[in-house]
N, C-alpha and C positions, 0 to 999 in steps of 0.2 A: 458486571452483568455477564451472564453466559451468552454464548454465541446465538443460541435460539432466541433468547430474550431480545438481544440487541437487533437480530433480523426482524423479529416481530415488530419491534419499536420503529425501525427504520421503514418497514413496509406498510404497517398499519397504525402506527403512532402509539402513544402511552395508552390509549384505550384497549388496545390488544391485551396488554399486561393485565389490566383491570379485569376484563372479560375472562381471560384465562384463569386468573386467581379465583374469580367468583365461580367459574365452572368447577374448579378443583374443590372449592368449599362446599358447593352443592352436592357434588359426588360423594364427598366424605360424609356429609350429613345424612344423605340418603342411605349410604352403607351402614352408618351407625345406627339409625332408626330401624333398619331391617335387622341388623344383628341383635338389637335389643328386643324386638318383637319376636324373633326366632328363639331367643334365650328364655323369654317369658311364656312362650306357648306351653299350655298345660295339656298333657295327653298321657295315656297309659295303654300299653297293649297287654292283653291277657290271652294266653294260649294254653295248650296241653289238654288236660281232661276237663274240657268245658262242653256244655250242651248247646250253647247259643254262640253263634258268631256273626260278625257283620263285615268281615273280610274273608270271603270264601277262598280266594286265592291263597291266603296264608294261614287259613283255618285258625283264625284268631278273632278276638273282639277288640276293636280299637275305641277307647273312650276319648272323644274330643273334649276340649275344655268345657264346653256347654253341658255335656253328659255327666262329667265329674261334678261340676258345680250344681247340677240338678238333683243329685243324690242328697238324701238328708245329711246335714252337717252336724257333726258331734265334736265335742271338745274335751280334750285331757289337759288338766293343769299339773305339771310335773317338772322336775329338773332332769337334765341328762348330764352325762359327763362333760358335754360340749357347751351346754347352755345353762344359764340360771333358770330358776323356777319361771316357767312360761306357760302361756295357754296355747295349745296346739289345736287346730280346727281342720277338719276335712271328713270324708265319708268313712264309715266303718269298713274295715277290710271285709268283714262278713257281708256287707251290703254290696260290695264290688263282686264278691264271688257269687252271691245269690243272683246278681244281674246276669252273669254269664253261665249260669247253671252249672257251677263247678262241682265235681263229684270225686275229687282226689282227697288225700289226706295231708298233703304237704303243699307248700308254695315256695317255689324258688323265686327269689327277688333279684332282679338285674338292675344294675345302675349304669349311669352315663359313662363312668370310667371302667366298665365291665367287671366290676366287683359282683359276686354272687353270694347269697346267703339264703338258707332254707329255713322256714318256720313251719311248725305244725299248724293245720287248720284249727285244731282244738284251741289254740291261743286266741281265736276270735271270741269264743264263748267264755274262756277263762279270764281274759284281760280286757275285752272290748277294745281291740287294737284299732287305731285310727291311722289312715293314710292322709297325713296333714299336708295341706297346701298353703296354710298361713300359720304364722307364730305371732301371738299378741296383736291379732288383727291386721297384720301386714303379710302380703303374699311372699311366700319363699322365693328366693332367687337362686340360681345355680351357685352363687358365691356364698350363700348362707343356707345350705342343706336342701335347696329346692331342686326342681320344682315340687317333688313329693318326698316326704319323710315319714317313715314308718315309726309310730309313736306308741309306746307302752305306758301304762300308769305306774312309773316306777316309784312314786311316793307313796302309792297305796299298797305296793307289794315289795318293799325294800329288801327283804331277805331273798326273795325269788329273783328279783331283777337287778341285783347288784354284781359288782365284779365284771371280769371279762366276758363271762357267758351272758350276763344281762346286757352289757354294753353292745355285744354283737348283734343283738335283735334290733337295735336302733339303726336302721339302714336308711340312708339319704341319697338324694339325687336318683330316685327311682324312675326307670324308663319302662319296665316291663315286669310281668308276673308270669310264671309258668307253673300251672296246677299239675301236680304229680300224684 
């Protein structure tokens, strides 16, 4: 026994060890639940050339989970380099851009690990790009491309969306969009 545990046992008896262990388990459980809740939180910040904001201090539009889920959901069933043929569901990128009154020609996508990639707004009309929050009916987690994953219909356009240039359009762990 450690000196602290021995002192506690002498001073307060064996019950002190039990209470201390239970307190530690409670704290770890609470921390774990909070970490899982934070990791699962769905949000998206959009800034840049937008006509509508809801965060004046940052001149951006922050979509909370409820707002993203309230947008019409669309699905694309396709394979990616990293996943087998799956059904990805979420709002159209076009609907997100319409909500914020976007007037730019490009969208820079930023991820949780600070990767950035820019796609043309014209891809919205050409491909019907989806900002997916679920794959095969299950919400995406950070550990599996979430919380948001930009999905193109690769199977419908195999010649255009193949290879490294096609792969680069499939951006995951999205946290923000900047309209340029």
